[in-house]
C-alpha positions in Angstrom: 78.5 76.3 90.8 80.2 80.2 90.2 82.1 80.9 93.3 83.4 84.2 91.8 81.6 86.7 90.1 84.1 89.5 88.7 80.8 91.9 87.5 79.7 92.0 90.6 82.4 92.8 92.4 83.0 95.7 89.9 79.5 96.8 90.9 80.2 96.2 94.6 83.1 98.4 94.1 81.4 101.1 92.1 78.8 101.4 95.0 81.2 101.9 97.4 82.5 104.7 95.7 79.7 106.5 94.6 78.6 106.3 98.6 81.9 108.2 99.3 81.6 111.2 96.9 77.6 111.5 96.6 78.0 114.1 99.9 81.0 115.7 98.6 81.5 118.9 96.4 83.0 118.8 93.0 86.2 119.9 94.3 86.6 117.5 97.0 85.8 115.1 94.1 88.6 115.8 92.5 90.8 115.9 95.5 89.6 112.2 95.8 90.5 111.2 92.8 93.7 112.9 92.7 94.7 111.2 96.1 93.2 107.7 95.0 95.5 108.0 91.5 98.4 108.7 93.6 98.0 105.7 95.7 97.4 103.7 92.7 100.6 105.0 91.1 102.5 104.0 94.7 101.2 100.8 94.4 102.7 100.3 90.8 105.8 101.5 91.8 105.8 98.9 94.8 104.8 96.2 93.0 107.2 97.0 89.9 110.3 96.9 92.8 108.6 93.4 93.7 106.7 94.3 96.8 104.1 92.2 97.8 100.6 93.1 96.7 98.6 91.6 100.0 100.8 94.5 101.8 98.1 96.8 100.9 94.7 96.8 102.3 91.3 97.5 100.3 91.6 101.3 100.8 94.7 101.7 99.3 97.3 102.3 102.5 100.0 99.7 103.4 98.6 97.4 106.1 101.9 97.3 107.9 
């Protein structure tokens, strides 16, 4: 029995983002992606510095 479905996970993530973006203007969407990109870069910097990836929630914010 398959317990983890990567494709399903990706689809759910895409649906979540689409739901967040659907009421935004083009300018708001651009700002959303700018912020998410910066959050990703910051997460990558922390991981390269040796921080635990578990210290973050799904929205990209530190959990501590």
